[in-house]
C-alpha positions as CSV (number, residue, x, y, z in Angstrom):
1,M,142.5,112.1,76.0
2,E,140.3,114.9,76.6
3,K,141.6,118.2,75.4
4,P,141.5,121.1,77.5
5,V,139.2,124.1,76.5
6,N,140.7,127.4,76.3
7,T,139.1,131.0,75.1
8,I,141.0,132.4,72.7
9,V,141.4,136.0,71.9
10,H,143.6,137.8,69.2
11,Q,146.2,140.1,70.2
12,P,148.1,142.7,68.1
13,G,149.8,140.7,65.3
14,N,147.4,138.2,65.2
15,L,148.7,135.8,67.5
16,P,146.3,133.5,69.5
17,V,146.6,134.0,73.3
18,S,144.7,132.1,75.9
19,T,142.5,134.3,78.6
20,R,143.1,131.7,81.4
21,R,145.7,132.7,83.9
22,E,147.1,129.0,84.7
23,A,150.5,128.1,84.2
24,C,151.6,128.1,80.4
25,L,154.2,127.4,77.7
26,V,155.1,130.1,75.4
27,H,156.6,129.2,71.8
28,I,159.7,131.5,71.6
29,Y,161.8,129.6,68.7
30,P,161.5,129.6,66.0
31,T,160.6,132.9,65.1
32,G,157.9,133.4,62.8
33,P,153.9,133.9,63.2
34,R,153.9,131.1,65.9
35,M,156.4,133.2,68.0
36,G,154.5,134.4,71.3
37,V,151.9,131.9,70.9
38,R,150.9,130.3,74.4
39,Y,149.6,127.4,75.5
40,A,147.6,127.0,79.0
41,L,148.5,123.9,81.0
42,G,145.9,122.5,83.2
43,D,145.1,118.9,85.2
44,Q,145.1,117.0,81.7
45,P,148.2,115.9,80.1
46,L,149.0,117.2,77.2
47,I,151.2,116.0,74.0
48,V,153.6,117.7,72.3
49,G,154.4,116.5,68.7
50,R,153.9,117.1,65.2
51,G,151.0,114.3,64.9
52,E,147.6,116.0,64.1
53,E,145.9,114.9,67.3
54,C,148.6,116.7,69.6
55,E,147.4,119.4,71.7
56,I,150.6,121.4,71.3
57,R,151.1,120.8,67.6
58,V,154.6,121.6,66.0
59,V,155.0,121.2,62.3
60,D,158.7,120.7,62.1
61,T,160.6,117.8,60.8
62,S,162.8,117.8,63.8
63,V,159.7,117.1,66.4
64,S,158.4,113.4,66.3
65,R,154.8,112.7,66.0
66,N,154.6,112.0,69.6
67,H,157.4,113.9,70.9
68,A,157.0,114.7,74.8
69,R,154.1,114.7,77.1
70,I,153.6,117.4,79.7
71,E,151.6,116.5,82.9
72,K,150.9,117.9,86.3
73,I,152.1,115.7,89.2
74,G,151.1,117.2,92.5
75,E,151.6,120.8,92.3
76,D,154.3,121.0,89.7
77,F,154.6,120.2,86.1
78,Y,156.8,117.4,84.3
79,L,158.2,117.0,80.8
80,L,158.5,113.3,79.8
81,D,160.3,112.3,76.7
82,M,158.1,109.9,74.6
83,Q,160.9,107.9,72.5
84,S,161.6,110.9,70.2
85,T,164.2,111.1,67.5
86,N,165.7,114.2,68.5
87,G,164.8,114.5,72.3
88,S,163.2,116.7,74.9
89,F,165.1,119.0,77.2
90,V,164.4,121.1,80.1
91,N,167.0,123.8,80.1
92,D,170.0,121.7,79.1
93,K,169.2,118.6,81.0
94,Q,167.6,115.8,78.9
95,S,164.5,113.6,79.9
96,L,164.9,110.2,78.7
97,P,161.9,107.9,78.3
98,G,160.3,106.8,81.8
99,Y,162.2,109.7,83.6
100,P,160.0,112.9,83.7
101,I,162.0,116.1,84.5
102,S,160.2,118.8,86.7
103,M,159.8,122.3,85.3
104,R,160.4,125.4,87.4
105,D,159.2,129.0,86.3
106,G,161.2,130.6,83.6
107,D,162.5,127.2,82.3
108,Y,163.1,126.3,78.8
109,L,161.5,123.7,77.1
110,R,163.3,122.1,74.2
111,V,161.7,119.5,71.7
112,G,163.7,119.0,68.5
113,N,164.4,122.2,66.9
114,C,161.8,124.1,68.8
115,I,161.9,126.2,72.4
116,F,159.1,127.0,74.8
117,R,159.2,129.0,77.9
118,Y,157.4,127.6,81.1
119,L,155.7,130.3,83.0
120,A,154.4,129.0,86.2
121,S,150.8,130.1,87.7
122,G,150.6,133.1,89.8
123,N,151.1,136.7,87.7
124,V,151.3,134.9,84.4
125,E,149.7,138.0,82.6
126,A,152.6,140.1,83.8
127,D,155.1,137.2,83.0
128,Y,153.8,136.9,79.7
129,H,153.9,140.2,78.8
130,E,157.4,140.6,79.8
131,E,158.3,137.6,77.8
132,I,157.0,139.3,74.7
133,Y,158.8,142.4,75.3
134,R,162.1,140.0,75.7
135,L,161.3,138.4,72.3
136,T,161.8,141.7,70.7
137,I,165.4,142.6,72.2
138,I,166.7,138.9,72.7
139,D,167.5,136.4,69.9
140,A,165.4,133.5,71.0
141,L,167.8,130.8,70.2
142,T,171.2,132.0,71.7
143,Q,169.5,134.1,74.7
144,I,171.7,136.9,73.6
145,A,170.8,140.7,72.4
146,N,169.2,140.3,68.8
147,A,169.9,142.6,65.6
148,R,167.3,145.1,66.8
149,Y,168.5,146.0,69.9
150,F,172.3,145.7,68.6
151,N,171.3,148.5,65.9
152,E,169.7,150.7,68.5
153,F,172.7,150.1,71.4
154,L,175.3,151.1,68.4
155,E,173.5,154.2,67.5
156,R,173.2,155.4,70.9
157,E,176.9,154.7,71.9
158,V,178.3,155.7,68.8
159,L,176.8,159.4,69.5
160,R,177.8,159.1,73.1
161,T,181.5,158.5,71.9
162,V,181.1,161.4,69.5
163,R,179.8,163.6,72.1
164,H,182.3,162.7,74.7
165,G,185.2,161.8,72.7
166,R,185.5,158.5,74.6
167,P,186.9,155.4,72.7
168,L,184.4,152.7,71.4
169,S,185.2,149.6,69.2
170,L,183.1,147.1,67.3
171,I,184.0,143.3,66.8
172,L,182.0,141.5,64.2
173,F,182.9,137.8,63.9
174,D,181.2,134.7,62.4
175,I,181.6,130.8,62.3
176,D,183.9,129.6,59.6
177,R,182.3,127.3,57.1
178,F,179.2,127.2,58.9
179,K,177.4,125.6,56.0
180,L,179.7,122.5,56.4
181,V,178.4,122.5,60.1
182,N,175.0,122.3,58.8
183,D,175.3,120.0,56.2
184,Q,177.1,117.2,58.4
185,L,175.1,117.9,61.5
186,G,171.9,118.9,60.0
187,H,169.9,122.2,61.1
188,L,169.3,120.8,64.6
189,G,173.2,120.5,65.0
190,G,174.0,124.1,63.7
191,D,171.2,125.2,66.0
192,F,173.1,123.7,68.9
193,A,176.7,125.1,67.5
194,L,175.0,128.4,67.6
195,R,173.7,128.2,71.3
196,E,177.0,126.8,72.3
197,L,179.3,129.4,70.7
198,A,177.1,132.1,72.5
199,A,177.1,130.4,75.7
200,C,180.8,130.1,75.5
201,V,181.4,133.9,74.6
202,K,178.7,135.3,76.9
203,K,180.5,133.9,80.0
204,V,183.8,136.3,79.5
205,V,181.8,139.5,78.1
206,R,182.0,142.6,80.2
207,R,178.6,143.6,81.6
208,E,179.1,147.1,80.4
209,D,179.8,145.8,76.7
210,L,176.9,144.0,74.5
211,F,177.1,140.8,72.6
212,A,174.6,140.2,69.9
213,R,173.4,137.8,67.1
214,Y,172.9,140.2,64.2
215,G,172.6,137.5,61.2
216,G,172.3,133.6,60.8
217,E,176.0,132.7,62.2
218,E,177.1,136.3,62.4
219,F,177.7,137.9,65.8
220,A,178.7,141.3,67.0
221,L,180.3,143.0,70.1
222,V,180.3,146.5,71.3
223,L,183.0,147.4,73.1
224,I,182.4,150.7,75.5
225,E,185.3,152.9,76.0
226,T,187.8,150.5,74.5
227,S,190.6,151.5,71.9
228,L,191.5,149.3,68.7
229,G,194.3,147.8,70.2
230,E,192.3,146.4,73.3
231,A,189.5,145.3,70.9
232,I,191.9,143.2,68.8
233,Q,193.2,141.9,72.2
234,A,189.7,141.0,73.1
235,A,188.7,139.5,69.8
236,E,191.9,137.3,69.9
237,R,190.7,136.1,73.2
238,Y,187.6,135.3,72.0
239,R,189.1,133.4,69.1
240,Q,191.2,131.3,71.4
241,L,188.5,130.6,73.7
242,V,186.0,129.1,70.3
243,E,188.8,127.4,68.9
244,A,189.8,125.2,72.4
245,H,186.2,124.7,73.0
246,P,185.0,120.9,72.8
247,F,181.5,121.5,70.7
248,R,179.5,118.0,70.9
249,A,176.8,116.6,69.0
250,D,175.6,113.0,69.0
251,E,178.4,112.0,71.2
252,K,180.9,113.2,68.7
253,V,183.2,116.2,69.2
254,Y,183.9,118.5,66.3
255,P,185.9,121.6,65.9
256,L,184.6,125.2,65.5
257,T,186.4,128.6,64.5
258,I,185.7,132.2,64.0
259,S,187.0,135.1,62.0
260,A,186.7,138.3,63.2
261,G,186.9,142.2,62.1
262,I,187.3,144.9,64.5
263,A,187.0,148.6,63.8
264,E,187.3,151.8,66.0
265,C,184.8,154.9,66.3
266,P,186.8,157.5,65.1
267,L,186.6,160.7,67.6
268,D,186.6,163.4,64.7
269,G,183.0,163.8,64.8
270,T,182.3,162.1,61.7
271,A,181.5,158.6,62.9
272,T,178.1,156.7,62.0
273,P,177.1,153.3,63.3
274,R,176.7,152.5,59.5
275,E,180.3,153.5,58.7
276,L,181.7,151.6,61.6
277,M,179.7,148.5,60.9
278,R,181.2,148.9,57.2
279,R,184.9,149.0,58.5
280,A,184.5,146.0,60.7
281,D,182.6,144.0,57.8
282,E,185.6,144.7,55.4
283,N,188.2,143.6,58.2
284,L,185.8,140.5,58.7
285,Y,186.1,139.7,55.0
286,A,189.8,140.6,55.2
287,A,190.2,137.5,57.9
288,K,188.5,135.5,55.8
289,R,190.5,135.9,52.5
290,A,193.6,135.3,54.8
291,G,192.7,131.9,55.6
292,R,190.0,132.2,58.5
293,N,190.3,131.5,62.0
294,R,191.9,134.8,62.5
295,V,191.4,138.4,63.6
296,V,192.0,141.6,61.5
297,G,191.7,145.2,63.0
């Protein structure tokens, strides 16, 4: 199989980037030195896998040696699983061997534990740089705000609250006994649980609030113009939503619960983001000590 020839330049951060303006895949997860690397797609099929001969090589134990094939058929690109161990997906739709799935601009490709973003041909340069910006503020695994953006948002909202005397509350929550999830399902199952939980909560978060992942299995919600009592009620709704959601992995349903701590920003002019985080974190640990799967504010 002839490999496509790419011209490689080095951008800030030492990430190799193709200068061709064809459709491409952008590596967005796992984070690390490969994040932001893009792979040009052309007329020649490409194999994604762990093997040394793969055109898109991913050195990760969740990826099979020859995991998936990307091929242009007509004007569109398709993903075809090659009997991989952990499956190949376009968004959340699985490609079965012999049944390729077409890709559309902006789709997410998941091979094993790794995620790529597909950018169609056209104004790929602008789309690529927009995607790189997204990676600075969005958690690639869960598609919610990351820790960097959370810290910036919280600082800005605390200043606004102090200035205008309007209520602001913070919810911190994490998954109960998440290590057990990883031990039983592996890191692939653990990542699925994080994605599924984020999607479950995100659909009911108000537009004006911020939902972010700020640690491994740790999440935060900044609730604008929300009192402590209202925040406790909101956290309880999220807790019940997660507890009732049927999480699935390997065709098995497994339960997840969360514990949450809440703090309200004081309006006496002494509030700081660090102090608000400290108080919410203390209440989160109080929820853990009280038996988990509960809200403390």
